[in-house]
N, C-alpha and C positions, 0 to 999 in steps of 0.2 A: 513541530510535530502535532500529527492529527491520530484520531482513535477510530476514523471509519462508521462512525455513527452519524448520518446525516443529518442535519437541521432543518434543511430546509429544501423543497425544488424551486429554484430560480428559474429565470425565461432568458433566453438571448434578445436583446432588444436589436444588438448589432455588432458585427465583427467587418472592423475599418482595416482593409489591408494597406501596408504602404511598404511596397518592395517585399523584403523578405520578413518584415515584422507588419504587427497587426495589432488593434486596439480593442479588445472584447468588453463590451457594454452588458450588462447583466441586472436584469429587473430581479430586485429582491427586498424581503423585509426583515425579517428575523435576522440576518447575520449581520447587517448593517445599524442593527439598534443602536449597539455600543462601539462599532468600530471606527479606528482613526487613520487618516493615510499612514500608510507603508505597513500597516496589520497585514497578516498572511489570512487567506481562506483557499478552501481546498475547493476547485472547481472542478466537479465529476474525476477526482482524484488528482488533479494536479496543482500544486501548490501556487496560489497567485498574490504577488502584491499589490494592495490597493493602491491606486494613484489619484482615484479621483471618487469621491462621495456626492451622493445628490440625495434627497428624498427618495427618490423611488429605486434605488440601488448603489451600484459601484462601477467603476473601470478597472481594467488590468492592462498592463501590457505584456505583449507576447514577443518574444524574440525568436530568432529563425530556428534555434536550438528546440525549443518549446513544441512550435508548428511541428517540427519535422519529427520528433518523438513520440506527440501526442494525437488523439483525434480533436483536437479542439480547433484545428483548422478547417473541419469539416462541419462546423455549426453552422446551421443558419437562424437567422430571426424566427423567433416563435419556439423554437426547440429547448426543452425542457433540461436544467443541469441539477447536480448534487451538489449541494453547498454545506460548508463545514467551516465553523473558525478554527483557528487552532486551538489546542487543549489548555484548559486552565490545571494548576497542580493541586488544587482545593478541590477538586471534583473526581467523581470515579472515573474510572478507566473502562468504560463497558465494550470496547471492541479489539484492538490490536495496536501496536506498534505502527503507524502510519505516516512516512515523511513527506508525502506526496509529489515526490519524487517516482515520475511516471516510467516503468521498466520497458513497456512494452505496449503496443496495440494489439488487442487479440480481437476474436471476431466469434458472434453467438452463432452457433452451428444447429442447435436445434434446442426445442422449447418444447416440454411436455407438461401438459395442464392434468394435474391430478387432485383427488380432494383434499384441500386443504394445504396444497403443496403446489410450485409451479418449478420442475427441475429444467434450468439453462446449461446445454452444454459449449464450452468455449474453448476454442482454436487459440493456444498463445503460440509466440514466435519461439521457433527452436531453441534458441538460446537460454529461455527461462524453464526449460523442462526439465532439468535437476533441481528446480527449487520447488518444485510442485510436490504434495506430499498429502496423500489422504488422512483426513481430519487436522490438516494444517490449516494454518490461515493464508488468504489473499485478499487484495482488494480490487474490485471491480467496479468501475466507473466511481471511485471514491467510498464503496460500501463492504466494510469490514466484512467477510463470507468465511465458512469454512467448508474445506472442500471435500465434497462426499466421496467421490471416485475417482480413479484416471483411467477413462476406458479408452483411450488410445494413446500414443508419444503426444508428449506437447498439446495434452488435453484433459480438461478436467471438467467435472460436474459439481454443480452447486444447487442447493435446493432452498427456495424462497418461500418465507410463509408469508399470510396474507398481510401482517403488519409492513413486511420489508417491503410488498410489491405497492401499499397504499402510497407509502410516504418516502419512495426515491423512483427514481428514472426507469428502474429495471422491472416497473410492473407493466411497461409499453415497448421493452427491445425485442426484438424478433431477430429470426434468423437473417444472417448479412449485416447485422448492425456491429460496428466497429464498438470498443469498448477499453478503457485505459487501466491498463493491469498493473499494479505493484505489487510483487513478491514481498514474503517476510524480511526484513531487514536484518536479522539476527543469523537466519541464512547465510547472507550474504558474507556479513562479517565472519561468520564459522569457517566459511569455504577459503576466504583471505587468508587468513590466518594459517590453516593448515598448507594451503599451497605455499605461502612465504617459510615454513618450516619453523614458526617459532615456536621457542619452548615454553610450556606452563609451568607458571612461577608455584602452582600446587604440586607438580611432580617433582623430587629430587632429580638433579643432573648426575651423569654417569659418576662423574666426581664426588659428589655428594652423597652418592650411592656405595660408592669405595670406601669413602672415609666412616660411614656408618656401618659397614659391613667389616672393617679392620675394629673400630671400637668396640663391636660385638664381640670379635674374636680376641682382643684384649681381656674385654670385661670376663669372657667364659674362661680364660686363662687364669683370670686373677682367683677367680671362683675357686677353681678346681685346686690352684696353690695355698687358697687360703683353708680350703677344705683338709 
């Protein structure tokens, strides 16, 4: 589990492909300071397992599903990537619940520079449209952000402050660039429960309502008799 608060911008050293698989070598300093083999590190929003550690960074294996579902397969040597270690239970929760499970690859459609803010317009895959909510949370390239508005179907706009531009890769993205997207996991769970017709344990069932009504009626009758 992650928060979407980027700790470091790393650099792609190499992406070695082997058929439908690949090995991604990342140059980093901060996120490997206390890392161990098997740890999880989010790379531009995608949760990866550390399979090799060096003094200069780490390596992660990418299976076909990861290459197909994310923009990691397009990375080239020298490309910057946002990095975040798995969240700790004893620290502040600065962003929002981020799993590192990429829901789709979006495309930056527009970049508007304004004093103190850069607005990015991102086109998302159509199946993610229902999860996009104005003032709601979304993860873009591993960065926890708030949606400003929804200018078109499956399209959202985000505002980036100078700090975010300086410490993440979003400071250099341009129209046409792909970005990994993860929508709010809470929305996905709520949707699944509603679709399944799961009854809430906090709402009395029809039988319980009937019993409650009967009890209330009996109670009222007793009051009238006693009166």
